C-alpha positions as CSV (number, residue, x, y, z in Angstrom):
1,M,0.0,0.3,0.4
2,E,1.2,3.6,-0.8
3,L,1.3,6.0,2.8
4,A,0.8,9.1,3.2
5,F,1.1,11.5,6.2
6,D,-1.4,14.8,7.9
7,S,1.2,16.5,8.7
8,K,5.3,17.1,8.5
9,L,5.2,15.9,12.2
10,L,3.1,12.1,12.2
11,R,5.5,11.6,8.7
12,T,8.8,12.8,11.2
13,I,7.5,10.1,13.7
14,C,7.2,7.6,11.1
15,E,10.4,7.5,9.4
16,S,12.6,8.4,12.6
17,E,13.3,5.7,14.7
18,V,14.5,8.2,17.3
19,H,12.1,10.5,17.0
20,A,9.2,7.1,17.4
21,N,10.5,6.5,20.4
22,R,10.8,10.3,22.1
23,E,7.2,10.6,21.0
24,L,5.6,6.7,22.1
25,G,8.0,5.2,24.0
26,P,10.2,2.5,22.8
27,M,7.4,-0.2,23.3
28,A,4.3,1.8,21.0
29,A,7.3,2.6,18.3
30,E,8.4,-0.3,18.0
31,A,4.3,-2.1,17.5
32,L,4.2,1.6,15.2
33,R,7.3,-0.3,13.4
34,H,5.7,-3.3,12.7
35,R,2.6,-1.8,11.9
36,L,4.5,0.7,9.4
37,A,5.9,-2.9,7.7
38,D,2.6,-4.6,7.4
39,L,0.9,-1.8,5.3
40,R,3.2,-1.2,2.8
41,A,3.1,-4.8,2.7
42,A,0.1,-5.2,1.9
43,T,-2.7,-5.2,-0.9
44,S,-5.7,-4.2,0.5
45,V,-7.1,-2.8,3.8
46,K,-8.4,-6.2,3.9
47,D,-5.3,-7.6,4.5
48,L,-4.1,-6.2,7.5
49,A,-4.9,-8.5,10.7
50,A,-2.1,-7.1,13.1
51,G,-3.4,-4.1,15.5
52,R,-7.2,-5.0,15.5
53,P,-7.7,-3.2,12.4
54,R,-11.2,-1.5,12.4
55,L,-14.1,1.1,10.4
56,L,-14.1,4.3,12.8
57,D,-16.8,5.9,11.5
58,D,-15.5,10.2,12.6
59,V,-18.2,12.3,11.7
60,G,-19.3,11.2,7.9
61,R,-15.9,10.1,6.6
62,Q,-15.6,6.7,8.0
63,H,-11.5,6.0,9.1
64,M,-10.0,2.6,10.3
65,V,-7.7,2.2,14.2
66,I,-5.1,0.6,14.8
67,D,-4.2,-0.4,18.2
68,L,-0.9,0.2,18.8
69,C,0.5,-1.2,21.8
70,D,-0.6,0.4,26.0
71,G,-3.3,2.6,24.4
72,Y,-1.9,4.1,21.3
73,Q,-3.1,3.7,18.4
74,M,-2.6,4.7,14.7
75,V,-5.8,5.9,12.5
76,F,-6.2,6.1,8.8
77,C,-8.0,6.9,6.0
78,A,-8.3,6.7,2.8
79,N,-6.6,8.5,-0.2
80,H,-7.3,8.0,-3.5
81,P,-7.5,10.9,-5.7
82,K,-11.3,9.1,-5.6
83,N,-12.1,7.1,-3.5
84,P,-14.0,3.7,-4.4
85,V,-17.3,3.1,-3.1
86,T,-19.6,0.8,-3.1
87,E,-23.2,0.5,-4.5
88,S,-24.7,2.4,-0.6
89,G,-21.6,4.8,-1.1
90,N,-19.2,3.4,2.2
91,L,-15.7,3.1,0.9
92,D,-14.4,0.3,-0.9
93,W,-12.0,-1.0,2.2
94,P,-11.0,-3.9,0.0
95,R,-9.6,-1.7,-3.0
96,I,-7.9,0.8,-1.1
97,N,-4.5,0.6,-1.7
98,R,-3.3,4.2,-0.4
99,V,-3.5,5.5,2.9
100,K,-3.7,8.8,4.8
101,I,-2.1,8.0,8.5
102,L,-3.9,10.5,10.5
103,W,-3.1,10.5,14.3
104,I,-0.6,8.9,16.0
105,G,-1.0,8.9,19.6
106,G,-3.1,8.1,22.7
107,D,-6.7,6.9,23.5
108,Y,-7.7,7.7,20.5
109,V,-11.2,6.0,20.7
């Protein structure tokens, strides 16, 4: 999957072990590295298993949440120029292969 980031800070946390350790602590930073590797290796969101991925309907926009550890979570959304949708108008998550990481921190939901 292709990854994008909502901010430079999120990109830095995801790309720098030092920053991730400082912001999240060593255990959550290691879990983040594993979940990011899972995302990059996946063909689509449907391939994700680790971290208890689940949908979060946030004010009409569907996001997904993945647990890291110790209450930390990562939240991301579909990031296609035109996101694939089902006949009912919901995001077609099995066809999503581009995501944007929106948030990493403690207890989002």
